[in-house]
C-alpha positions in Angstrom: 7.2 -19.0 -6.5 4.4 -19.0 -8.7 1.0 -21.5 -10.0 2.2 -22.6 -13.4 1.9 -19.8 -16.5 -1.6 -19.9 -17.8 -2.1 -18.3 -21.5 -5.2 -17.2 -20.4 -8.1 -17.4 -18.6 -10.0 -20.8 -19.2 -13.4 -22.3 -18.4 -13.0 -25.0 -15.3 -13.1 -29.1 -16.4 -16.9 -30.2 -16.0 -19.9 -30.1 -17.8 -19.8 -27.5 -21.0 -23.4 -26.4 -20.0 -22.2 -25.5 -16.3 -24.4 -21.9 -15.7 -21.9 -18.8 -15.4 -23.0 -17.6 -11.7 -20.8 -14.1 -12.4 -24.2 -12.3 -13.1 -26.0 -13.4 -10.6 -23.4 -12.5 -7.7 -22.9 -9.1 -9.2 -26.3 -7.9 -8.8 -27.0 -9.6 -5.7 -23.5 -7.4 -4.4 -25.1 -4.4 -5.9 -28.4 -4.6 -4.4 -27.1 -5.1 -0.7 -24.0 -3.1 -0.3 -23.0 0.2 -0.8 -22.1 1.7 -4.0 -19.1 2.8 -2.7 -16.1 0.7 -5.1 -16.6 0.4 -8.6 -15.2 -3.4 -9.1 -14.6 -5.4 -12.7 -17.4 -7.8 -13.4 -15.8 -10.7 -12.3 -16.2 -12.5 -8.7 -13.3 -14.0 -7.3 -13.6 -17.7 -5.9 -9.9 -19.4 -5.0 -6.5 -17.4 -5.5 -3.3 -18.6 -5.1 0.7 -17.2 -5.3 0.0 -14.8 -8.2 -2.8 -16.0 -9.6 -6.9 -15.8 -8.8 -9.8 -17.9 -9.8 -13.4 -16.9 -10.8 -16.1 -18.5 -9.4 -16.7 -20.0 -13.7 -13.1 -21.5 -13.3 -11.3 -18.8 -15.5 -8.0 -17.8 -13.8 -6.6 -14.5 -13.8 -3.3 -13.3 -13.1 -3.3 -10.8 -10.2 -1.2 -7.3 -11.4 -2.7 -5.7 -8.3 -1.7 -7.6 -5.2 -4.4 -6.4 -3.1 -2.8 -2.6 -3.7 0.4 -4.3 -2.5 -1.7 -6.2 0.8 -0.8 -9.1 -1.0 3.0 -8.1 -1.5 4.0 -12.3 -0.6 0.8 -13.6 -3.4 -2.2 -15.3 -2.4 -2.4 -17.6 0.8 1.7 -18.1 0.9 2.2 -21.1 2.7 4.2 -20.2 5.5 2.0 -17.1 6.6 -1.4 -19.5 6.1 0.4 -21.9 8.7 0.7 -19.0 11.0 -2.6 -17.8 11.0 -3.6 -21.6 11.6 -1.3 -22.4 14.2 -2.6 -19.5 16.1 -6.3 -19.8 15.4 -5.7 -23.0 17.4 -4.6 -20.8 20.2 -6.4 -18.1 20.8 -7.0 -15.4 18.6 -8.1 -12.1 20.8 -7.4 -10.7 24.1 -7.9 -7.0 23.5 -4.7 -4.9 25.0 -6.5 -5.1 28.3 -3.9 -8.4 28.8 -1.0 -9.5 27.9 -0.2 -12.3 25.0 2.5 -14.8 24.2 3.1 -12.9 20.6 3.2 -9.3 21.4 6.5 -8.9 22.6 7.8 -10.5 19.8 5.9 -9.0 17.8 6.7 -5.3 18.8 10.6 -6.5 18.7 11.2 -7.4 15.7 9.0 -4.8 13.8 11.2 -2.3 15.7 14.9 -4.3 14.7 13.1 -5.0 11.0 12.3 -0.5 10.5 15.9 0.3 13.3 13.5 1.7 15.3 13.0 1.2 19.0 9.0 1.5 19.2 6.2 0.2 18.1 2.7 0.8 18.5 0.2 -1.4 16.6 -3.1 -0.9 15.0 -5.5 -2.4 12.2 -5.6 -0.9 9.1 -3.2 1.8 7.5 -5.5 4.5 7.8 -6.3 4.5 11.5 -1.8 4.0 11.6 -1.6 7.3 9.6 -4.2 8.6 11.8 -2.2 7.5 14.7 0.5 8.8 13.3 -1.0 12.5 13.1 -1.6 12.5 17.1 1.4 10.9 17.8 3.1 13.8 15.9 0.7 16.8 17.3 1.3 15.4 21.0 4.9 15.6 20.3 4.5 18.9 18.9 2.7 20.5 22.4 4.9 17.9 25.1 8.1 17.7 23.8 8.7 20.5 21.1 6.7 22.6 22.6 4.2 24.2 20.0 1.8 26.7 21.9 -1.7 24.5 22.5 -3.9 23.9 19.3 -1.3 25.3 17.0 0.3 22.6 15.7 0.8 22.3 12.3 1.3 18.7 9.4 3.2 19.6 6.4 2.1 17.5 3.6 1.8 17.2 -0.1 -0.6 17.3 -2.8 -1.6 14.5 -4.3 -1.2 12.4 -1.7 -3.3 9.1 -0.1 -3.2 8.7 3.3 -6.7 7.0 3.7 -10.0 7.9 3.7 -11.3 8.9 7.8 -12.7 12.3 7.8 -8.8 13.9 9.3 -7.0 12.5 5.8 -9.7 13.7 3.8 -9.2 17.0 4.8 -6.1 17.3 3.6 -6.3 15.3 0.3 -6.5 16.7 -2.9 -8.4 14.2 -4.8 -12.4 15.6 -5.1 -13.8 12.8 -5.3 -12.5 11.4 -1.8 -12.8 14.6 -0.3 -15.9 16.7 -1.7 -18.9 16.7 1.0 -17.7 15.4 3.9 -17.0 18.5 5.5 -16.7 20.7 8.0 -12.7 19.6 7.5 -10.1 19.3 10.2 -7.8 22.2 9.8 -3.8 21.7 11.3 -2.9 21.4 7.9 -0.4 22.8 4.9 -1.0 21.3 1.2 2.3 22.0 -0.8 3.9 20.3 -4.3 5.1 17.3 -4.1 8.0 16.8 -4.9 9.1 20.6 -4.5 11.3 21.4 -1.6 11.7 25.0 -1.5 7.3 25.0 -1.1 8.3 22.6 1.7 11.1 24.5 3.3 9.2 27.7 2.7 5.7 25.9 4.5 7.6 24.5 7.3 7.6 27.1 10.7 7.5 27.3 14.9 4.1 26.0 14.8 5.0 22.9 12.4 5.4 19.6 14.5 5.6 16.8 11.6 6.0 16.2 7.1 3.9 13.5 6.4 4.9 12.1 2.9 4.2 9.1 1.1 8.2 8.1 -0.6 6.2 7.2 -3.5 2.7 8.6 -3.8 0.4 5.3 -4.8 -3.1 6.6 -5.3 -1.9 9.4 -7.5 0.0 7.2 -10.2 3.1 5.2 -8.8 4.7 9.2 -8.8 8.5 9.0 -8.0 9.6 12.4 -6.6 12.9 13.7 -7.7 15.7 13.0 -7.6 17.0 14.0 -3.8 13.7 14.7 -3.0 13.5 12.7 0.4 17.1 13.5 1.2 16.1 17.0 0.9 12.9 16.8 3.0 14.9 14.6 5.8 17.6 17.6 5.8 14.7 20.0 6.6 13.3 18.8 8.8 16.0 17.5 10.4 17.2 21.3 10.9 14.2 22.6 11.8 13.2 19.9 15.0 10.4 18.8 12.3 9.3 15.2 12.6 9.3 13.4 8.6 6.5 10.7 8.7 7.2 8.0 6.1 3.2 6.4 4.6 5.3 3.5 3.4 1.9 1.4 3.8 1.7 0.8 -0.1 5.4 1.6 -1.0 7.5 -0.2 2.0 7.5 -4.1 2.7 9.8 -5.4 0.0 7.2 -3.4 -3.1 9.9 -1.3 -4.4 12.6 -3.6 -4.2 14.0 -2.5 -0.7 12.5 -2.9 2.4 11.5 0.6 2.7 11.3 2.9 -0.2 12.9 5.7 1.9 16.2 2.8 1.1 16.6 4.5 -2.2 18.0 8.0 -1.0 19.6 6.7 2.0 16.9 8.3 4.0 15.8 7.0 7.8 12.5 9.2 8.9 11.5 9.7 12.4 8.6 7.8 11.9 7.4 4.4 9.8 3.7 4.2 9.2 3.1 0.8 7.8 0.4 -1.3 6.9 -1.2 -3.6 3.4 1.9 -5.9 3.7 2.3 -6.0 7.3 -0.7 -8.5 7.5 0.5 -11.0 4.4 -3.4 -10.5 2.8 -4.7 -12.7 5.7 -5.8 -10.1 8.1 -5.7 -6.3 8.6 -2.4 -5.0 10.5 -0.9 -1.7 10.6 1.4 -0.1 12.9 3.8 3.0 13.8 7.1 2.4 14.3 9.4 5.3 15.9 12.0 6.2 18.7 10.7 6.2 22.2 10.8 10.3 21.9 8.1 10.3 20.2 5.5 7.2 21.1 6.2 7.5 25.0 3.9 10.7 24.7 1.1 7.9 24.3 -0.1 7.3 28.0 -2.6 4.9 28.8 -5.8 5.7 27.3 -4.7 8.1 25.2 -5.0 6.1 22.3 -5.7 2.3 21.5 -8.0 -0.2 20.1 -9.7 -3.3 20.9 -8.2 -5.1 17.7 -4.4 -3.4 17.6 -2.0 -6.4 17.7 -3.6 -9.2 18.6 -2.1 -12.5 18.6 -3.5 -13.8 15.2 -2.5 -10.3 13.6 1.4 -10.5 15.3 1.6 -14.4 14.8 0.9 -13.4 10.4 2.7 -10.3 11.0 5.6 -11.8 13.2 6.0 -14.3 9.6 6.1 -11.7 6.9 9.4 -10.2 9.0 11.1 -13.0 8.8 10.1 -13.9 5.1 11.5 -10.3 4.7 14.5 -10.6 7.1 16.0 -13.1 4.4 16.3 -10.2 1.5 14.7 -12.7 -0.8 11.8 -10.4 -1.7 13.0 -7.8 -2.2 15.3 -8.9 -4.2 12.9 -10.2 -6.6 11.2 -6.9 -6.8 14.5 -5.2 -8.2 15.4 -8.2 -10.6 11.6 -8.6 -12.1 10.7 -4.7 -11.7 13.7 -4.1 -13.8 12.7 -6.0 -16.3 8.9 -5.0 -15.8 10.4 -1.3 -16.4 12.4 -2.1 -19.3 9.1 -3.5 -21.0 7.3 -0.9 -20.3 9.8 1.7 -21.2 9.8 0.3 -24.8 6.4 0.4 -24.7 6.8 4.1 -24.9 9.4 4.1 -26.8 7.2 2.5 -29.4 4.4 5.4 -28.3 1.7 2.4 -26.9 2.0 4.5 -23.4 2.4 8.3 -23.3 4.5 7.7 -19.9 5.5 5.7 -17.2 6.5 6.1 -13.8 7.6 3.3 -10.8 10.1 1.8 -8.7 10.7 -2.2 -8.2 7.4 -3.9 -9.3 5.3 -1.5 -8.9 4.3 1.4 -12.2 1.4 3.6 -13.0 1.3 3.7 -16.9 -0.4 6.6 -18.3 -2.7 5.3 -21.2 -2.9 7.8 -24.5 -6.8 9.3 -23.5 -7.4 8.9 -27.1 -7.5 5.3 -26.9 -9.3 4.9 -24.2 -10.0 5.3 -20.1 -7.6 3.5 -17.5 -10.7 1.8 -16.5 -11.4 0.2 -20.4 -7.4 -0.8 -20.5 -8.7 -2.7 -17.5 -11.8 -4.4 -18.8 -9.5 -5.2 -22.0 -6.8 -7.3 -20.3 -9.6 -8.8 -18.0 -10.6 -10.5 -20.9 -7.7 -11.6 -21.5 -7.0 -12.8 -18.1 -4.8 -10.2 -16.9 -6.1 -8.0 -14.0 -5.1 -4.5 -12.7 -6.7 -1.1 -11.6 -7.2 2.3 -13.0 -6.9 6.0 -11.2 -7.5 8.7 -12.3 -8.6 8.6 -15.6 -6.0 7.4 -18.1 -3.7 5.4 -15.9 -3.1 1.8 -14.8 -1.4 0.8 -12.3 0.4 -2.4 -12.0 1.5 -4.0 -8.8 1.9 -7.8 -8.9 2.9 -10.2 -6.3 6.3 -10.3 -5.6 6.2 -14.2 -6.2 5.3 -13.7 -10.0 6.9 -16.1 -11.9 8.6 -14.2 -14.5 7.6 -16.1 -17.5 3.9 -15.1 -16.5 5.1 -11.4 -16.1 6.3 -11.6 -19.5 2.8 -13.0 -20.6 0.8 -10.6 -18.9 3.3 -7.3 -20.3 2.9 -9.4 -23.8 -1.4 -8.9 -23.3 -1.0 -5.0 -22.4 0.9 -4.8 -25.8 -1.8 -6.0 -27.8 -4.5 -4.4 -26.0 -2.5 -1.2 -26.6 -1.2 -2.1 -30.6 -3.8 -4.3 -31.9 
């Protein structure tokens, strides 16, 4: 399921004197791209499975997986084959016309979710914006909320994207500050607090929008029973429960959807990232006819949403998930991952560990250094992770990672943190 285990990144075969182009490529990127990211100082040239190779031939184990966009690893052969086959046929029609992959994509994704209808988009943020629009329009046309008064309850610490409406209800200063005036209509409550959420729901509330596990916040898992309680409140009050499963869904947590861990079925799934198989951006809002039929021709759309290439790749993603193999791998390897991280915590090497399945947030003692520093030290040892919120490191390997590779990477983490 993975490339052969490598004990550390090493030089490529060939003349020892071959120049390393890394610094020059990074300098060129810095000179001509916007500085809205602070990537680690490596330049990837190739990747397969759970491994990436940089321009100098050094190999790295990928424990980020494109923020879950690469759940099935880099260049999964079935996904690449699906994309290549479609490239030889047709890639884009726009929704001005039907194409022969669209019906199957919508049907099979709806069935995977246990829903009735699919509205395809491209990026996760677009899908969240689509869900916000759907919830508001549903509130006005179905629930009967007076025009202009629809409200959506969201959670502090959320990350749903970076468009202007979405950052309007972010509590992260880095994502929010400087982008006002902000879109009204959102009420922010503490994540994991049923009482606060219930108190915030009123006659103008049309939806509660939540991540079942907050990814960008540091892989924050809500208290047991919280999602079930939210489902109970929303059902009783006639409010839509919108689950943003862009990062948590499609196998990441050991189930197809993170909501399943509490037996919760939301009214709306918001999906993205892994749906495109790490090849093309694909996202979707999946719900009932009662919700998505509020849209009429012209009220919402996307030139690239639901294009033939995207549908072909996503159909193969759905086929992979239907076997249950990847969910099982995530559950089994996730149990191993969290056991090893719990041992690190017990030894005092880390302050706290959170997560579910092959997804973890590791809080490093700030006295040791920042999450960025840990990420840099691991990169030097051939392991790629990403920091968030200062002292937290996120671990989210592709679901195809080999156990021996994961064990090696966790050994590198232990050595970095304990010397």
